C-alpha positions as CSV (number, residue, x, y, z in Angstrom):
1,M,3.2,99.1,105.5
2,S,4.9,102.5,104.9
3,L,6.0,105.1,107.6
4,I,6.8,108.7,107.5
5,C,8.6,110.3,110.3
6,L,9.0,113.8,111.1
7,P,11.6,114.0,113.7
8,L,11.9,117.6,114.3
9,F,8.4,117.4,115.8
10,A,7.5,115.9,119.3
11,A,7.3,112.3,120.0
12,L,4.3,110.5,120.9
13,L,3.3,110.2,124.4
14,S,1.1,107.1,125.9
15,G,-0.1,105.5,128.9
16,V,-0.9,102.5,130.4
17,L,-3.9,101.9,132.8
18,C,-3.5,98.9,135.0
19,Q,-5.2,96.5,137.1
20,Y,-4.0,95.9,140.7
21,D,-0.5,94.8,139.7
22,D,0.7,98.2,140.1
23,Y,-0.3,98.4,144.0
24,Y,0.2,94.7,145.0
25,E,3.0,93.2,146.7
26,P,3.1,89.5,147.2
27,A,2.8,88.7,151.0
28,S,5.8,86.6,150.9
29,Q,8.2,89.7,150.5
30,L,6.2,91.3,153.6
31,G,7.6,89.3,156.6
32,P,5.5,86.8,158.8
33,S,1.8,87.2,159.6
34,G,0.2,88.6,162.9
35,P,-1.7,86.3,165.4
36,N,-5.4,87.0,164.2
37,C,-4.5,86.2,160.5
38,P,-6.5,82.8,159.2
39,E,-4.4,80.0,158.8
40,E,-5.2,80.1,154.8
41,C,-3.9,83.4,154.4
42,D,-1.0,85.8,155.0
43,C,-1.5,89.1,157.0
44,P,2.0,90.6,157.1
45,I,3.1,92.4,160.8
46,S,4.7,95.0,158.3
47,F,1.3,95.7,156.5
48,P,-1.4,94.7,159.0
49,S,-4.0,96.2,157.4
50,A,-3.9,93.7,154.2
51,M,-4.8,90.1,154.1
52,Y,-3.4,87.8,151.1
53,C,-5.4,84.7,150.1
54,D,-4.6,84.8,146.6
55,N,-3.6,82.0,144.3
56,R,-4.0,79.2,147.1
57,K,-6.9,77.0,145.6
58,L,-9.4,78.2,148.2
59,K,-12.9,76.8,147.5
60,Y,-14.3,79.6,150.2
61,I,-13.4,83.3,151.8
62,P,-12.0,82.9,155.3
63,I,-13.6,85.0,157.9
64,V,-11.9,88.3,157.6
65,P,-10.6,89.6,161.0
66,S,-11.2,93.2,162.1
67,G,-8.9,96.0,160.9
68,I,-8.2,94.5,157.2
69,K,-8.8,97.1,154.6
70,Y,-7.0,95.2,151.5
71,L,-8.1,91.8,150.7
72,Y,-6.8,89.9,148.0
73,L,-8.7,86.6,147.2
74,Q,-8.1,86.5,143.4
75,R,-7.2,83.4,141.5
76,N,-8.6,81.0,143.7
77,Q,-11.8,78.5,143.2
78,I,-14.2,80.1,145.0
79,D,-17.7,79.8,144.1
80,A,-19.7,81.6,146.8
81,I,-19.9,84.4,149.4
82,K,-21.5,83.3,152.4
83,N,-23.6,85.5,154.7
84,G,-21.3,87.1,157.3
85,V,-18.0,86.4,156.0
86,F,-17.2,90.2,156.1
87,D,-19.0,91.1,159.3
88,N,-15.9,92.1,161.0
89,A,-14.4,93.7,158.1
90,T,-16.0,97.1,158.7
91,E,-12.7,98.8,157.6
92,L,-12.5,97.1,154.1
93,S,-11.7,99.3,151.3
94,W,-10.5,97.1,148.5
95,L,-12.0,93.7,147.7
96,I,-10.1,91.6,145.0
97,L,-12.0,88.5,144.0
98,D,-10.8,88.2,140.2
99,E,-10.3,84.9,138.4
100,N,-12.7,82.8,140.7
101,E,-15.9,81.0,140.0
102,I,-18.5,82.7,141.9
103,V,-22.1,82.7,140.7
104,N,-25.0,85.1,141.4
105,S,-27.2,82.7,143.4
106,N,-24.3,81.7,145.9
107,I,-23.8,85.9,147.0
108,G,-25.5,86.4,150.4
109,K,-27.9,89.3,150.4
110,N,-26.5,92.5,151.2
111,T,-22.9,91.2,151.5
112,F,-21.4,94.2,149.9
113,S,-23.9,97.0,151.0
114,K,-23.0,96.4,154.7
115,L,-19.3,97.4,153.7
116,K,-19.8,101.0,154.5
117,K,-15.5,101.9,153.7
118,L,-15.5,99.9,150.2
119,E,-13.8,101.9,147.4
120,R,-12.7,98.9,144.9
121,L,-14.7,95.9,144.0
122,Y,-13.0,93.7,141.5
123,M,-14.8,90.5,140.2
124,N,-13.1,90.0,137.0
125,K,-13.4,86.5,135.3
126,N,-15.9,85.0,137.3
127,K,-18.9,83.6,136.4
128,L,-21.7,86.3,136.7
129,T,-24.8,86.8,134.8
130,E,-25.7,90.1,136.1
131,P,-23.6,92.8,138.6
132,V,-23.5,92.3,142.1
133,G,-25.6,94.6,144.6
134,P,-26.7,96.5,146.2
135,L,-23.5,98.4,146.5
136,P,-22.4,100.9,149.1
137,N,-22.0,104.6,148.1
138,T,-18.6,104.9,148.7
139,L,-17.7,102.9,145.7
140,Q,-15.3,104.3,143.5
141,E,-14.0,101.4,141.0
142,L,-16.3,98.5,139.7
143,K,-14.6,96.1,137.8
144,L,-16.6,93.2,136.3
145,A,-15.0,92.3,132.9
146,K,-14.7,89.0,131.5
147,N,-17.9,87.3,133.0
148,Q,-21.0,86.3,131.4
149,I,-23.4,89.6,132.4
150,S,-26.5,90.0,130.1
151,K,-28.9,91.6,132.9
152,F,-28.2,94.9,134.4
153,P,-30.7,96.2,136.6
154,S,-31.2,100.0,135.9
155,S,-31.3,101.0,139.5
156,L,-28.3,99.1,140.6
157,L,-26.0,102.0,140.6
158,K,-28.4,104.7,141.6
159,G,-26.9,107.0,144.0
160,L,-23.2,105.8,143.6
161,Q,-21.9,109.4,143.4
162,N,-18.5,108.5,144.1
163,L,-18.3,106.0,141.2
164,T,-15.1,106.9,138.9
165,V,-14.4,103.7,137.0
166,I,-16.6,101.1,135.4
167,Q,-15.1,97.8,133.4
168,L,-17.8,95.8,131.8
169,Q,-15.6,94.6,128.8
170,E,-16.2,91.0,127.7
171,N,-19.9,90.5,128.8
172,E,-22.8,89.5,126.9
173,L,-24.5,92.9,127.1
174,Q,-26.9,94.2,124.7
175,D,-28.6,97.7,124.4
176,D,-31.8,97.1,126.4
177,A,-29.8,95.9,129.2
178,L,-28.1,99.2,129.3
179,A,-30.6,101.7,129.2
180,G,-30.4,104.4,132.0
181,V,-27.8,102.2,133.8
182,F,-25.2,105.1,133.9
183,Q,-27.5,108.0,134.1
184,G,-26.6,110.3,137.2
185,L,-23.1,108.9,138.0
186,N,-21.7,112.3,138.1
187,S,-18.3,111.2,139.2
188,L,-17.9,108.8,136.3
189,T,-14.8,109.1,134.3
190,Y,-13.9,105.9,133.0
191,L,-16.6,103.4,131.1
192,D,-15.2,100.1,129.3
193,L,-18.3,98.4,127.6
194,S,-15.8,96.7,124.7
195,T,-16.5,93.2,123.6
196,N,-20.0,93.0,124.0
197,K,-23.2,92.8,122.0
198,I,-24.2,96.4,121.8
199,K,-25.2,98.1,118.4
200,R,-25.4,101.7,119.7
201,I,-23.3,103.6,122.3
202,P,-25.5,104.0,125.5
203,Q,-27.4,107.4,125.7
204,D,-27.5,109.6,128.8
205,L,-24.0,109.0,129.8
206,P,-22.3,111.5,132.7
207,S,-21.1,114.6,131.5
208,A,-17.7,113.8,133.5
209,L,-16.8,110.9,131.3
210,E,-13.1,111.0,130.1
211,M,-12.5,107.8,128.6
212,L,-15.2,105.6,126.7
213,Y,-14.3,102.4,125.1
214,A,-16.7,100.4,122.9
215,D,-14.5,98.6,120.8
216,H,-15.4,95.0,119.5
217,N,-19.4,95.4,119.3
218,D,-21.7,95.7,116.6
219,I,-22.0,99.4,116.4
220,S,-22.9,100.6,112.8
221,K,-24.3,104.2,113.3
222,L,-23.5,107.0,115.7
223,P,-26.1,109.6,117.5
224,D,-26.5,113.2,116.4
225,N,-24.8,115.5,118.6
226,Y,-23.9,112.6,121.1
227,L,-20.2,114.2,122.1
228,Q,-21.6,117.7,122.7
229,K,-23.0,115.9,125.7
230,L,-19.8,114.6,127.0
231,P,-17.6,117.8,127.2
232,K,-14.5,116.3,129.0
233,L,-14.1,113.2,126.6
234,Q,-10.7,112.4,125.9
235,Y,-10.2,109.1,124.7
236,L,-12.8,107.5,122.4
237,R,-12.5,103.8,121.0
238,I,-15.0,102.3,118.6
239,S,-12.7,100.0,116.7
240,H,-13.6,96.4,115.6
241,N,-17.4,97.5,114.6
242,Q,-19.5,97.9,111.8
243,L,-19.2,101.9,111.1
244,V,-19.7,103.4,107.5
245,D,-19.6,106.8,106.5
246,S,-23.5,107.2,106.3
247,G,-23.7,106.2,109.8
248,I,-21.5,109.0,111.1
249,P,-23.1,112.5,111.4
250,A,-21.3,115.3,109.7
251,E,-18.7,116.9,112.2
252,F,-19.6,114.3,114.7
253,F,-15.8,114.1,115.8
254,N,-15.1,117.6,115.5
255,V,-15.1,118.1,119.4
256,T,-12.3,120.1,121.2
257,S,-11.8,117.9,124.1
258,L,-10.8,114.6,122.1
259,I,-7.0,113.2,122.6
260,E,-7.3,109.9,120.9
261,L,-10.1,108.4,118.6
262,D,-9.6,104.5,117.5
263,L,-11.9,104.2,114.5
264,S,-9.7,101.1,113.2
265,F,-11.2,97.8,112.0
266,N,-14.5,99.6,110.7
267,K,-16.1,99.9,106.8
268,L,-15.1,103.6,106.7
269,Q,-14.3,104.7,102.8
270,S,-13.4,108.2,104.0
271,I,-11.6,110.2,106.8
272,P,-14.0,111.6,109.0
273,V,-13.7,115.4,110.0
274,V,-11.7,115.6,113.4
275,N,-10.9,118.8,115.6
276,E,-7.3,120.2,115.3
277,N,-6.6,119.6,119.2
278,L,-7.0,115.5,118.2
279,E,-3.3,114.1,118.9
280,N,-3.8,110.1,118.1
281,L,-6.0,108.8,115.2
282,Y,-6.4,105.2,114.3
283,L,-7.9,104.3,111.0
284,Q,-6.3,101.2,110.0
285,V,-8.1,98.4,108.3
286,N,-10.9,100.5,106.7
287,K,-11.8,101.0,103.1
288,I,-10.5,104.2,102.7
289,N,-9.4,105.6,99.3
290,K,-8.6,109.1,99.7
291,F,-6.3,111.3,101.8
292,D,-8.6,114.6,102.5
293,L,-6.3,117.2,104.4
294,A,-9.6,119.1,105.0
295,S,-10.3,116.3,107.3
296,F,-7.6,117.6,109.6
297,C,-7.5,121.3,108.7
298,K,-9.7,123.5,107.3
299,I,-7.4,126.3,106.8
300,T,-3.7,126.0,107.3
301,G,-1.3,128.8,108.0
302,P,1.1,130.1,111.0
303,W,-1.8,129.6,113.7
304,H,-4.1,127.0,111.8
305,Y,-2.7,123.4,111.8
306,S,-3.3,119.9,113.3
307,R,-2.1,118.7,116.5
308,L,-2.2,115.5,115.4
309,R,1.0,113.4,116.5
310,H,0.2,109.8,115.5
311,L,-1.7,108.9,112.5
312,R,-2.4,105.4,111.3
313,L,-3.9,104.6,107.7
314,D,-2.4,101.0,107.0
315,G,-4.7,98.5,105.5
316,N,-6.6,100.9,103.6
317,N,-6.2,101.7,99.7
318,I,-3.8,104.8,100.3
319,N,-0.3,104.9,99.0
320,H,2.4,107.3,99.0
321,N,0.9,109.1,95.5
322,D,-2.5,110.1,97.7
323,L,-0.4,112.0,100.2
324,P,-1.0,115.8,99.9
325,V,1.7,117.9,98.8
326,D,1.1,120.5,101.6
327,M,0.4,117.7,104.1
328,S,3.6,118.5,106.2
329,N,2.5,121.7,106.7
330,C,-1.2,121.0,108.1
331,L,0.3,117.8,110.0
332,R,3.5,119.9,111.3
333,Q,3.5,118.2,114.9
334,A,3.0,114.3,113.8
335,S,5.8,112.3,114.5
336,E,4.9,109.6,112.4
337,V,1.8,108.5,109.7
338,I,1.6,105.1,108.6
339,Y,-0.1,104.1,105.3
340,E,-0.3,101.5,103.0
């Protein structure tokens, strides 16, 4: 691997999306519990709207007292959600059920739709074969990663106009299961479909979408004019797929909104044309054998240059001799270019 650093230019900026560890504080640090708290859990007097039942080998959900807004039940052995368990929890806003053993057949009917103030529902790493529902229209974040989901009723998310985040990575979803699922979700900005079994990116995604992750699938072809329908998309990841040059329409990625594009671990032989506004481009481990500067700059001059800051080309058939002599002019804002 070889690295070219251009220290005069700005350094690469990066961000991290977290789960719930950024707002979760262990109950042991919050003092004694209030009198109405179930004995299996902690409801700190200093934080009376939270109920901590996480990591306690529980096989059931304790009755939730009124006034609880934040319920932490992750890392237990819960396999069912019985009817009535949330009847008193009319204020419940966050429900964290990650890392349990919940199956669809053991979830009471209308369990979640009764929660009229629910905003976040996390059920990552359970044993679900389809999403839970019906869901309240107050929901903002739905995280169902690392389950066994292969079915997705097309009407399940209908009317959820406040939904901004959906995580479905590491499931068993195929193309047919996703037909029409996301249509009409006008607030959706983040969608993760990575590590499933899809062969094409879903159609009819909401125009508000800003982040789309479809890496680790079996995608070999992209549809014409797809990104024109997503004018706010900034982050697109299609790494670890089966993309080839002929499967990408001309100028497909030449859109002004994209900030980060990940096409690594595919079968590309050339660098696709990208817009001058793109900042991060990952193309490592493809079959690229030519560094075409026109992919980044159709015209190079004082006001015409690429805003690219980070470029990875390692794991291809590119070496130092393949780099254009005027690369530093076109890629004048790049902090590093990795090749070989």
